[in-house]
C-alpha positions as CSV (number, residue, x, y, z in Angstrom):
1,X,0.0,0.0,0.0
2,X,1.7,3.2,-1.2
3,X,5.0,1.5,-2.0
4,X,5.1,2.3,-5.7
5,X,4.5,6.0,-4.9
6,X,7.2,5.9,-2.2
7,X,9.7,4.4,-4.6
8,X,8.9,6.8,-7.4
9,X,8.7,10.2,-5.6
10,X,11.0,12.0,-3.1
11,X,7.9,14.1,-2.2
12,X,6.0,11.0,-1.1
13,X,9.1,9.7,0.7
14,X,9.1,12.9,2.7
15,X,5.4,12.4,3.6
16,X,6.1,8.9,5.1
17,X,9.1,10.3,6.9
18,X,7.0,13.1,8.4
19,X,4.3,10.6,9.2
20,X,6.8,8.5,11.2
21,X,7.7,11.7,13.2
22,X,4.0,12.7,13.8
23,X,2.7,9.2,14.6
24,X,5.6,7.9,16.6
25,X,5.8,4.6,14.6
26,X,7.0,3.6,11.1
27,X,3.8,3.8,9.1
28,X,5.5,2.9,5.8
29,X,6.7,-0.4,7.3
30,X,3.2,-1.4,8.3
31,X,1.8,-0.2,4.9
32,X,4.4,-2.0,2.9
33,X,5.0,-5.1,4.9
34,X,2.0,-5.6,7.2
35,X,1.0,-7.6,9.1
36,X,-2.6,-7.1,7.9
37,X,-3.9,-7.5,11.5
38,X,-1.9,-4.3,12.5
39,X,-2.7,-2.3,9.4
40,X,-6.5,-2.9,9.7
41,X,-6.7,-1.6,13.2
42,X,-8.7,1.6,13.0
43,X,-6.0,3.7,14.7
44,X,-3.5,2.6,12.0
45,X,-5.8,2.2,9.0
46,X,-7.0,5.8,9.1
47,X,-3.6,7.4,9.0
48,X,-2.5,4.8,6.3
49,X,-5.5,5.7,4.1
50,X,-4.9,9.4,4.6
51,X,-1.2,9.4,3.7
52,X,-1.8,7.1,0.7
53,X,-4.7,9.2,-0.6
54,X,-2.9,12.5,-0.2
55,X,0.2,11.1,-1.9
56,X,-1.9,10.0,-4.9
57,X,-3.6,13.5,-4.9
58,X,-0.2,15.3,-4.8
59,X,1.3,13.3,-7.6
60,X,-1.9,13.7,-9.7
61,X,-1.8,17.4,-9.2
62,X,1.9,17.6,-10.1
63,X,1.3,15.5,-13.2
64,X,-1.6,17.7,-14.4
65,X,-0.7,21.2,-13.2
66,X,-3.1,23.0,-15.6
67,X,-6.1,20.9,-14.7
68,X,-8.9,22.8,-13.1
69,X,-10.2,21.2,-9.9
70,X,-13.9,21.8,-9.5
71,X,-14.6,19.8,-6.3
72,X,-13.4,17.2,-3.9
73,X,-15.1,14.7,-1.7
74,X,-14.2,11.6,0.4
75,X,-16.1,8.7,1.9
76,X,-15.8,8.7,5.7
77,X,-12.0,9.1,6.5
78,X,-11.5,10.2,2.9
79,X,-13.3,13.5,3.8
80,X,-10.2,14.5,5.8
81,X,-8.0,13.8,2.7
82,X,-10.4,15.9,0.6
83,X,-10.1,18.7,3.1
84,X,-6.3,18.6,3.0
85,X,-6.5,18.6,-0.8
86,X,-8.6,21.8,-0.6
87,X,-6.0,23.4,1.7
88,X,-8.3,23.5,4.7
89,X,-5.2,22.4,6.6
90,X,-1.7,21.3,5.7
91,X,-0.7,17.6,5.4
92,X,0.9,17.4,8.9
93,X,-2.1,19.0,10.6
94,X,-4.5,16.7,8.8
95,X,-2.4,13.7,9.8
96,X,-2.6,14.7,13.5
97,X,-6.4,15.1,13.2
98,X,-6.7,11.8,11.4
99,X,-4.5,10.1,14.1
100,X,-6.7,11.4,16.9
101,X,-9.9,10.4,15.1
102,X,-8.6,6.9,14.6
103,X,-7.4,6.6,18.2
104,X,-10.8,7.8,19.6
105,X,-12.8,5.5,17.3
106,X,-10.6,2.6,18.2
107,X,-11.3,3.3,21.9
108,X,-15.0,3.5,21.1
109,X,-14.9,0.2,19.3
110,X,-13.1,-1.5,22.3
111,X,-15.6,-0.1,24.8
112,X,-18.7,-1.1,22.9
113,X,-20.0,-4.3,21.2
114,X,-21.0,-3.2,17.8
115,X,-20.9,-4.4,14.2
116,X,-22.2,-3.5,10.7
117,X,-23.9,-5.2,7.8
118,X,-24.5,-4.3,4.1
119,X,-28.0,-4.3,2.8
120,X,-28.3,-5.0,-0.9
121,X,-31.3,-4.2,-3.0
122,X,-33.3,-2.0,-0.6
123,X,-34.5,1.6,-0.8
124,X,-33.7,4.2,1.8
125,X,-37.2,4.0,3.1
126,X,-37.1,0.3,3.5
127,X,-33.7,0.4,5.3
128,X,-35.0,3.3,7.5
129,X,-37.9,1.0,8.5
130,X,-35.5,-1.9,9.3
131,X,-33.3,0.4,11.4
132,X,-36.2,1.8,13.4
133,X,-37.6,-1.8,14.0
134,X,-34.3,-3.0,15.4
135,X,-33.0,0.2,17.1
136,X,-29.9,0.6,14.9
137,X,-28.5,3.2,12.5
138,X,-27.9,3.7,8.8
139,X,-24.1,4.1,8.5
140,X,-23.4,4.4,4.8
141,X,-25.6,5.2,1.8
142,X,-23.1,4.2,-0.8
143,X,-25.1,4.0,-4.0
144,X,-28.5,2.9,-5.2
145,X,-29.3,-0.5,-3.6
146,X,-26.3,-0.6,-1.3
147,X,-26.7,0.7,2.3
148,X,-24.8,-0.2,5.4
149,X,-26.4,-0.6,8.8
150,X,-24.6,-0.2,12.1
151,X,-25.2,-0.7,15.8
152,X,-25.1,-3.1,18.8
153,X,-24.0,-6.5,17.6
154,X,-27.1,-8.4,18.8
155,X,-29.5,-5.9,17.2
156,X,-27.6,-5.9,13.9
157,X,-27.6,-9.7,13.9
158,X,-31.4,-9.7,14.6
159,X,-31.9,-7.2,11.7
160,X,-29.8,-9.5,9.4
161,X,-31.9,-12.5,10.3
162,X,-35.2,-10.6,9.9
163,X,-34.2,-8.8,6.7
164,X,-34.4,-12.0,4.6
165,X,-38.2,-11.8,4.8
166,X,-38.5,-8.0,4.1
167,X,-37.8,-8.0,0.4
168,X,-34.1,-7.2,0.4
169,X,-31.9,-9.0,-2.1
170,X,-29.5,-10.0,0.7
171,X,-27.9,-8.6,3.9
172,X,-24.2,-9.4,4.4
173,X,-22.6,-9.1,7.9
174,X,-19.3,-7.2,7.7
175,X,-16.1,-8.1,9.3
176,X,-15.4,-4.8,11.2
177,X,-14.1,-3.8,14.5
178,X,-17.1,-1.8,15.6
179,X,-20.3,0.1,14.8
180,X,-18.9,3.0,12.8
181,X,-21.1,5.9,12.0
182,X,-23.6,5.0,14.7
183,X,-24.6,6.2,18.1
184,X,-22.0,3.8,19.6
185,X,-19.3,6.3,18.4
186,X,-20.8,9.2,20.5
187,X,-17.9,9.1,23.0
188,X,-15.4,9.4,20.2
189,X,-17.4,12.3,18.6
190,X,-17.5,14.2,21.9
191,X,-13.7,13.9,22.5
192,X,-13.1,14.7,18.8
193,X,-15.1,17.9,19.0
194,X,-12.9,19.1,22.0
195,X,-9.7,18.3,20.1
196,X,-10.8,20.2,17.0
197,X,-11.5,23.4,18.9
198,X,-7.7,24.1,19.0
199,X,-6.9,23.1,15.4
200,X,-6.7,25.9,12.8
201,X,-8.9,25.4,9.7
202,X,-9.2,27.6,6.7
203,X,-11.9,28.0,4.1
204,X,-11.5,25.5,1.2
205,X,-10.1,26.8,-2.0
206,X,-12.6,24.8,-4.1
207,X,-15.9,23.0,-3.4
208,X,-15.9,20.3,-0.7
209,X,-18.9,18.0,-0.2
210,X,-19.6,16.7,3.3
211,X,-20.8,13.2,4.1
212,X,-23.3,14.5,6.6
213,X,-25.6,16.3,4.1
214,X,-24.2,15.6,0.7
215,X,-23.9,19.4,0.3
216,X,-20.9,21.8,0.2
217,X,-19.3,23.1,3.4
218,X,-17.6,26.5,3.1
219,X,-16.5,27.8,6.5
220,X,-14.1,26.4,9.1
221,X,-16.9,26.3,11.7
222,X,-19.2,24.3,9.3
223,X,-16.4,21.9,8.4
224,X,-15.5,21.1,12.1
225,X,-19.2,20.6,12.9
226,X,-19.5,18.3,9.9
227,X,-16.5,16.2,10.9
228,X,-17.7,15.7,14.4
229,X,-21.3,14.8,13.2
230,X,-19.9,12.4,10.7
231,X,-18.5,10.1,13.4
232,X,-22.0,9.1,14.5
233,X,-24.2,9.9,11.5
234,X,-24.9,8.5,8.1
235,X,-22.3,8.9,5.3
236,X,-24.4,10.2,2.4
237,X,-21.9,9.2,-0.3
238,X,-24.4,8.8,-3.1
239,X,-25.6,12.4,-2.4
240,X,-22.0,13.7,-2.4
241,X,-21.2,12.2,-5.7
242,X,-24.4,13.2,-7.4
243,X,-24.0,16.8,-6.3
244,X,-20.3,16.9,-7.4
245,X,-21.3,15.5,-10.8
246,X,-24.0,18.2,-11.0
247,X,-21.3,20.8,-11.1
248,X,-20.4,19.5,-14.6
249,X,-17.2,17.7,-13.7
250,X,-15.8,16.0,-16.8
251,X,-13.4,13.6,-15.1
252,X,-13.2,12.1,-11.6
253,X,-10.2,10.6,-10.0
254,X,-10.3,8.2,-7.0
255,X,-7.1,8.7,-5.0
256,X,-6.8,5.7,-2.8
257,X,-6.7,1.9,-2.6
258,X,-9.2,-0.6,-3.8
259,X,-11.1,1.2,-6.5
260,X,-14.3,1.0,-4.4
261,X,-15.5,4.5,-5.1
262,X,-15.0,4.0,-8.8
263,X,-17.4,1.0,-8.6
264,X,-19.9,3.0,-6.6
265,X,-19.7,5.9,-9.1
266,X,-20.8,3.6,-11.9
267,X,-23.9,2.7,-9.9
268,X,-24.7,6.4,-9.1
269,X,-23.9,8.1,-12.3
270,X,-23.3,5.5,-15.1
271,X,-22.0,8.1,-17.6
272,X,-19.4,9.6,-15.2
273,X,-15.8,9.2,-16.2
274,X,-13.8,7.9,-13.2
275,X,-10.2,6.7,-13.0
276,X,-8.8,4.9,-9.9
277,X,-5.3,5.8,-8.8
278,X,-3.7,3.5,-6.2
279,X,-0.3,2.9,-7.8
280,X,2.3,4.9,-9.8
281,X,1.3,2.8,-12.8
282,X,-2.4,3.7,-12.5
283,X,-1.3,7.4,-12.2
284,X,0.7,7.3,-15.3
285,X,-2.1,5.5,-17.2
286,X,-4.7,8.0,-16.0
287,X,-2.6,11.1,-16.8
288,X,-1.5,9.8,-20.2
289,X,-5.2,9.2,-21.1
290,X,-6.1,12.7,-20.0
291,X,-3.3,14.3,-22.1
292,X,-4.2,12.1,-25.0
293,X,-7.8,13.2,-24.8
């Protein structure tokens, strides 16, 4: 994860060196060598995703200096990367914020007994009804027909069992450490709010869409409030992407691992052009295609 960027760019090497200093451990070693059990811990995974995503963004920007950026958005943790891209804070400040967020959410996971499940084939109204019936929360509205539910493990398990008879195509339990984007994260949200009070944010230099509403956020105060709310509330990714596309964006780039957002984009706006950039090879292919166009 991130190794090809690291090997190709002195700028990215500097990012991982700075991350080592900020975090107090060698992030690149965990990213490049594992073990997976350590990398997937929330307190490690969030900084890893942030550094990798920002590295991809930085190299993309350098490769296409004349490209006009209309908007940025990120799913869950990715919203912090998007804010750094929009110069709301610098890379190091963002990493400190991300590290605190990950640490607090890890603590919330360990102090609660929560889990999540993916609901396939249901509408928002149907999933809202399911959540109300079993006292759980909608965590992620990813794309049409894909919504994630979150809450106490026993309640989510009951919802999974009952959902088979409610008209959903299927409900898949997720292998996660806790109930992200649910009320079980309230302790983390409260502490995160206090931490952010002393962090300097600036107004974004281009449009940023927040997960909490799917709309733009424009002031430091709005952005901080949205980041705190996001910890316990639904991630409206489908709304974010639709509203970004409505600005007339001609090309989207997913800066991060997995290509998950690229797949979601095809479900949300089938005609949208999206390129996933997780390696230096994918960066070169994406930028070559853009120049060729």
